[in-house]
C-alpha positions, 0 to 999 in steps of 0.5 A: 440208758433205757430211757434214751433207748425208749425215746430213740425207738419212739422217734424212729417209729413215729417220725415218718408220720410226723414228716407226712403230716408236715408235707401233705402226705397223709390221706385227705380224710384224716384232716377233712372236715367232711370226708368224701368217698374213698374212690379207688383208694384203700387205706390201711389202719394199723393196730398193736394192742387195742381195748375191746371198747375201741375195736368194737366202736371202730368195727361198728362204724365201718359196718354202719357206714358200708365199708368192706374189710379186705385181706392182704392179697386183695389189696395187692391185687387192687394196686397191681391192677389184677382185680378191683377191690370193692367200693369203700374198702379198708384194710385193718392190720394188727402187728406182733401177735399178742394175746390181745389179738386172740381174746379181743380182736378175733371175737370182735371181727368174727361176730361181724364177719369182718376181716383183719390182717395180722403180721406175726414174727414166727420165732415167738409162737409156741405150740401151747399157752398152757405152759405159761399163764395168759396173764404173763402176756405170752404171744399167741400160740400156734393153735390160736393162730391156726384157729383164727386163720381157719375162721377166715377172719384173720389173714396171717402174714410175715413180720419177719422171724425174729423181729429186728430193726432192719436199718440197724440189723440185727438190733432186736425190737420188743413185741408190743403186748408181750412180756419182754422176758418171754420175748427175749427167751424165745428170740434165738440167735440172729440170722442174716436178713435173707435167712430170717425172712425165708424162715418166717415164710417157710414156718407160716406156710407150713403151719397154715397151709397157705402161700405167704406173699406179704412182709411187714417191716418191724417198726414200719422201717425197711431198707433197699437191702431188705426189699431185695432180700425179700424179693429173693425169698418170694415176697411180693408186697412190703408193708411200711408206715406212712410214705410221703409219696403214697397218700393212699393205696391206689391201682398203679402203686408199687407193692 
């Protein structure tokens, strides 16, 4: 049964990208032999857990070739027509808030003065990591998140409160890079979608003293109900995976 569940989760997570690859819905630079300039488009690159050598190479490439890294609000302003993003801008997003974010991604961004966007599920972050060894793969602590936020290298936004699969709510989902036993112990009881979204926003805004406008759907999948509930909670932008109708983010697209 566990193998079947793993296969199903893998399919649910990856089939939008496969569909887009088959229907021409991925950005041209992914398949082009010699990619051209991005123009008004802003791509979003997505990571969970990443090796130090890989993120260093990616960031060096961006720096060497003159790309700008922008935060979530700057992307929203760009596609909403309020303010144009710098030429050749990209967004680097990181999900699930594992220790890898603090120990690998954060120092790599900080050294180069680049920016990332991190989506975290607020149920899983404690006030301290001293209670559990880092080797146990506990999610980032609030002091770590606050430090990263204060550096202005990482823009924190909502990944819901308890990280559940919206099409089959309230089915729980794992947090990549964190110990499943720790995640299960911290998740708490299932709330309604509205309560879950609202609690995540309230906690992030209280902890970080900022306005949270963005919600990333776990496993990249939302629903019409989730969009409506999210709007009611005050979110302005909703982050999915690949969408056939939206090859790259440009002014005029729906947030």
